[in-house]
Legacy VTK file of the C-alpha trace (Angstrom):
# vtk DataFile Version 3.0
C-alpha trace
ASCII
DATASET POLYDATA
POINTS 73 float
-100.143 249.052 73.191
-99.790 252.779 73.984
-100.252 255.256 71.175
-97.129 256.843 69.767
-96.600 260.377 71.047
-97.687 263.098 68.645
-94.811 264.650 66.730
-93.790 268.016 68.122
-94.439 270.627 65.390
-91.618 272.815 66.714
-89.089 269.994 66.450
-90.270 269.149 62.934
-89.871 272.786 61.786
-86.436 272.927 63.387
-85.384 269.763 61.544
-86.581 271.184 58.239
-84.712 274.449 58.765
-81.502 272.566 59.563
-81.767 270.136 56.654
-79.861 272.330 54.122
-76.907 272.243 56.534
-76.377 268.604 55.511
-75.596 269.610 51.909
-72.143 270.293 50.478
-71.428 274.048 50.633
-71.974 274.743 46.925
-75.343 272.966 46.861
-76.434 274.566 50.142
-75.639 278.037 48.809
-77.666 277.381 45.679
-80.681 276.039 47.578
-80.641 278.894 50.100
-80.274 281.599 47.452
-83.015 280.171 45.261
-85.612 278.808 47.669
-85.110 280.901 50.784
-84.000 284.217 49.305
-85.932 284.041 46.037
-83.049 284.434 43.601
-83.663 283.354 40.020
-81.118 280.934 38.571
-79.408 283.718 36.551
-79.235 285.907 39.691
-77.907 282.971 41.683
-75.220 282.278 39.047
-74.144 285.914 39.149
-74.043 286.017 42.964
-72.006 282.815 43.109
-69.827 283.896 40.172
-70.402 280.634 38.315
-71.854 279.824 34.873
-75.637 279.482 34.615
-75.429 275.721 34.004
-73.261 275.239 37.098
-75.716 277.136 39.286
-78.630 275.164 37.859
-76.794 271.870 38.408
-75.921 272.724 42.024
-79.557 273.577 42.713
-80.812 270.385 41.061
-78.328 268.174 42.912
-79.049 269.851 46.250
-82.793 269.415 45.873
-82.349 265.819 44.778
-80.296 265.104 47.883
-82.795 266.846 50.185
-85.668 264.862 48.700
-83.756 261.596 49.146
-83.037 262.429 52.781
-86.697 263.305 53.393
-87.784 260.045 51.799
-85.405 258.062 54.008
-86.982 259.449 57.201
LINES 1 74
73 0 1 2 3 4 5 6 7 8 9 10 11 12 13 14 15 16 17 18 19 20 21 22 23 24 25 26 27 28 29 30 31 32 33 34 35 36 37 38 39 40 41 42 43 44 45 46 47 48 49 50 51 52 53 54 55 56 57 58 59 60 61 62 63 64 65 66 67 68 69 70 71 72
């Protein structure tokens, strides 16, 4: 049986970069602001003009969804 082809690192990176696009807008904004742009949760809440708890919840839900999608692969 032939060996499976090695995974293309470029394709894998591209998939990871596109993954936040699968999130609902509010969760995607929170994940991008926090993890890609380095905003703290209070800064993120201010930028999104939402209460702190809302920003924190959006971030938590977005990360939970991303982890579930990664696990399903």
